[in-house]
DOKEVO-733875 format. One line per 10 residues: number of its first residue (from 1); for each residue x, y, z of N, C-alpha, C, O, CB. Coordinates in steps of 0.02 Angstrom, whole numbers, plus 50000, padded with zeros to 5 digits. Atoms other than C-alpha are relative to their C-alpha. Glycine has a CB too. Example, Ala and Ser with C-alpha at 12.3 -4.5 7.8 and 13.67 -1.06 7.14 Angstrom:
1	50045:49941:50000:50615:49775:50390:50045:50060:50000:50097:50059:50033:49950:50001:50062  49958:49941:49997:50684:49947:50357:49961:50055:50037:49986:50110:50045:50020:50023:49929 .
//
This chain:
1	50067:49980:50015:49587:49064:51047:49998:50066:49966:50032:50113:49988:49959:50001:50061  50003:49939:50038:49542:49199:50922:49966:50055:50039:49921:50042:50078:49964:49988:49936  50031:49941:49969:49498:49373:50982:49937:50014:49963:49937:50019:49902:50047:50062:49999  50067:49988:50030:49311:49405:50951:49981:50073:50011:49996:50102:50063:49946:49953:50030  50027:49931:49994:49231:49575:50917:49927:49999:49976:49906:49955:49940:50043:50051:49958  50067:49988:50026:49053:49636:50888:50012:50043:49937:50024:50104:49943:49951:50036:50055  49981:49967:50061:49081:49683:50706:49947:50048:49978:49888:50030:49972:50013:49949:49946  50046:49950:50023:49002:49845:50648:49978:49989:49928:49926:50015:49907:50030:50067:50007  50017:50014:50070:49000:49782:50468:49951:49940:49998:49899:49944:49965:50065:49984:49958  50042:50061:50002:48925:49609:50498:49942:50003:50046:49891:49970:50033:50040:49940:50017 .
11	50053:49996:49951:48819:49654:50647:49998:49940:50048:49950:49931:50085:49933:50006:49965  49995:50060:49957:48874:49494:50736:50068:49995:50029:50113:50032:50011:49983:49936:49961  49935:50016:49969:49014:49425:50842:50040:49961:49948:50015:49913:49919:49991:49960:50067  49956:50034:50050:49160:49375:50730:50074:50009:50020:50090:50050:50063:49987:50028:49928  49928:49998:49984:49348:49347:50734:50028:50067:49985:50020:50092:49929:50039:49947:49962  49970:49934:50008:49440:49511:50761:50064:50000:49963:50094:49948:49951:50011:50030:50065  49936:49990:50035:49589:49580:50671:50058:49984:50049:50050:49988:50110:50006:50073:49973  49941:50015:49961:49763:49532:50730:50037:50062:50024:50073:50062:50074:50046:49956:49960  49966:49937:49981:49824:49712:50735:49959:50057:49970:49916:50045:49927:50076:50002:49974  50032:49941:50029:49763:49888:50697:50023:50008:49929:50083:50013:49918:50015:50065:50041 .
21	49980:50000:50070:49760:49898:50507:50014:50071:49972:50031:50078:49914:49946:49968:49959  49990:49932:50021:49776:50088:50501:50027:50037:50062:50010:50019:50118:49934:50031:49973  49970:49967:49941:49875:50208:50611:49949:50047:50035:49898:50067:50007:50064:50041:49978  50039:49949:49963:49802:50321:50745:49935:49975:50029:49923:49915:50033:49984:50058:49956  50063:50014:49968:49632:50333:50826:49954:49959:49956:49922:49912:49979:49966:50065:50020  50042:50036:50047:49540:50274:50672:50019:49925:49995:49977:49881:49996:50004:50032:49930  49977:50070:50001:49647:50117:50663:49982:49963:50064:49964:49904:50061:50075:49998:49990  50017:50032:49937:49616:50081:50846:49926:49984:50003:49907:49930:50026:50020:50044:50058  50071:50012:50002:49427:50100:50822:49984:49940:49956:49942:49898:49973:49962:50063:49975  50011:50057:50045:49434:49980:50674:50022:49937:50035:49986:49887:50032:50039:50010:49932 .
31	49975:50059:49964:49538:49856:50777:49948:49975:50051:49936:49915:50057:50066:50016:50035  50047:50019:49946:49410:49859:50917:49930:49981:49975:49894:49946:50010:49994:50058:50050  50069:50005:50021:49251:49856:50811:49989:49965:49932:49932:49958:49910:49971:50068:49998  50006:50031:50065:49287:49768:50645:50031:49931:49999:50085:49921:50026:50031:50043:49947  49974:50068:50006:49310:49584:50608:50045:49993:49938:50049:50037:49896:49941:49948:49997  49959:50012:50057:49430:49508:50485:49957:49999:49936:49978:50026:49885:50038:49933:50009  50043:49999:50059:49285:49478:50365:49975:50070:49982:49970:50088:49923:49941:49955:50012  50022:49931:50011:49223:49657:50388:50057:50041:49966:50044:50080:49920:49980:50034:50069  49944:49966:50029:49399:49721:50347:50008:49980:49926:50023:50022:49884:50064:49984:50040  49993:50023:50070:49405:49614:50188:49947:50033:49958:49960:50050:49900:49994:49924:49995 .
41	50055:49967:50037:49238:49689:50135:50021:50073:49983:50008:50098:49928:49932:49999:50044  49975:49932:50014:49316:49863:50152:50053:49999:49947:50052:50041:49903:50028:50034:50064  49947:50002:50049:49467:49813:50053:49972:49992:49928:49997:50023:49881:50049:49943:50016  50033:50007:50065:49355:49756:49909:49966:50065:49978:49969:50086:49920:49948:49942:50002  50035:49937:50015:49253:49916:49921:50052:50054:49982:50040:50093:49936:49956:50023:50060  49949:49951:50014:49412:50022:49925:50029:49990:49931:50041:50038:49895:50053:49997:50052  49973:50018:50068:49481:49932:49770:49951:50026:49947:49971:50055:49896:50011:49921:49992  50051:49976:50046:49317:49971:49682:50003:50076:49993:50001:50102:49937:49930:49978:50023  49996:49926:50002:49330:50156:49730:50062:50022:49962:50058:50068:49921:50001:50030:50073  49936:49981:50035:49511:50166:49670:49992:49991:49925:50011:50034:49886:50060:49956:50027 .
51	50007:50014:50072:49468:50086:49505:49948:50045:49968:49962:50074:49915:49980:49927:49989  50055:49960:50031:49303:50178:49471:50019:50073:49996:50004:50106:49946:49935:49993:50040  49984:49930:49999:49369:50348:49519:50072:50013:49973:50095:50070:49970:49993:50028:50071  49932:49994:50027:49543:50312:49445:50045:50038:50048:50079:50085:50028:49999:50036:49932  49961:49968:49946:49627:50362:49609:50072:49975:49998:50086:49918:49979:49968:49987:50070  49931:50020:49990:49813:50360:49638:50012:50004:50076:50015:50059:50104:50051:50047:49958  49997:49998:49928:49835:50308:49820:50057:50041:50032:50055:50057:50091:50004:49932:50023  49947:49959:49971:49997:50407:49839:49983:50075:49998:50016:50116:50030:50065:49988:49962  50023:49930:50003:49904:50569:49796:49967:50019:50067:49921:49984:50089:49951:50011:49940  50027:49985:49936:49865:50657:49959:49923:50010:50000:49889:49990:50047:50033:50062:50026 .
61	50071:49989:50005:49689:50708:49901:49964:49932:49995:49911:49922:50025:49983:50044:49940  50030:50067:50006:49651:50527:49852:50000:49963:50065:49951:49931:50084:50037:49958:49947  49994:50033:49934:49713:50463:50019:49950:50029:50049:49919:49993:50088:50073:50009:50028  50048:49968:49956:49607:50591:50111:49929:49976:49982:49890:49962:50027:50006:50077:49994  50065:50027:50023:49455:50535:50008:49991:49929:50027:49939:49913:50056:49994:50002:49922  50007:50070:49979:49488:50352:50046:49993:49994:50076:49954:49952:50099:50062:49960:49976  50007:50002:49927:49510:50384:50234:49928:50023:50019:49897:49994:50064:50054:50046:50034  50067:49977:49987:49346:50481:50233:49948:49945:49984:49902:49934:50023:49985:50062:49958  50044:50052:50017:49259:50339:50142:50007:49940:50048:49957:49907:50062:50013:49980:49930  49990:50054:49951:49336:50212:50262:49962:50012:50063:49929:49967:50091:50074:49991:50017 .
71	50035:49981:49940:49266:50306:50409:49926:49993:49991:49891:49969:50036:50018:50071:50020  50072:50007:50014:49093:50314:50327:49980:49926:49995:49927:49906:50018:49982:50037:49936  50015:50072:50009:49101:50128:50281:49992:49965:50066:49947:49923:50073:50057:49965:49959  50001:50033:49936:49133:50075:50460:49954:50033:50052:49920:49998:50089:50068:49996:50025  50031:49968:49944:49057:50207:50570:49950:50055:49980:49923:50089:50024:50054:50029:50043  50043:49943:50021:48951:50329:50465:49943:49981:49954:49922:50022:49913:50042:50052:49966  50058:50017:50043:48811:50235:50381:50017:49972:49932:49973:49961:49890:49959:50059:49990  49980:50033:50064:48911:50163:50238:50029:50048:49947:50012:50108:49945:49939:49966:49971  49968:49964:50056:49014:50219:50089:49961:49982:49938:49949:49923:49925:50078:49982:49992  50040:50015:50061:48915:50235:49928:50046:49981:49942:50103:50001:49937:49957:50062:49981 .
81	49966:50016:50062:48964:50158:49764:49993:50060:49952:49946:50099:49958:49970:49934:49968  50005:49945:50049:48998:50281:49621:49935:49996:49962:49910:49941:49948:50058:50000:49950  50063:49996:50038:48844:50339:49528:50010:49962:49932:50059:49972:49897:49980:50075:49988  49996:50039:50062:48810:50221:49382:50041:49938:50004:50048:49903:49954:50027:50041:49946  49959:50060:49992:48921:50083:49453:49957:49937:49992:49903:49931:50021:50036:50001:50070  50035:50063:50009:48867:49911:49397:50048:49944:50020:50101:49935:49990:49976:49991:49926  49958:50056:49977:48937:49760:49491:49987:49941:49953:49932:49914:49949:49983:49981:50077  50006:50056:50048:48970:49627:49360:50013:49933:50031:50009:49882:49998:50048:50009:49942  49987:50061:49963:49012:49498:49492:50068:49971:49983:50104:49998:49941:49946:49949:49987  49936:50030:50011:49161:49384:49495:49994:49928:49972:50041:49888:49976:50039:49999:50065 .
91	50007:50065:50033:49092:49232:49405:49982:49942:50043:49980:49885:50020:50061:49984:49965  50018:50053:49954:49041:49135:49559:49929:49977:49990:49906:49932:50024:50010:50021:50071 .
//
């Protein structure tokens, strides 16, 4: 039986992650409070941030920015899209 969590992203009960997706206390909070679907939403948002801001994930400042945005996305009222960002959709 799948582990269920009250997902902070979806606002409903959903299937939880199989393991903490990030190290440390933040990763544990995500594991306990974010569903698989909620995590996928973050990954799409993170990809958009990396592309729009032209971040290099190995750069320490970029990593620090992404961790800060991840914390906001899950526990701080949301991570904003870059100013002027237009979502063109994926053709669905």
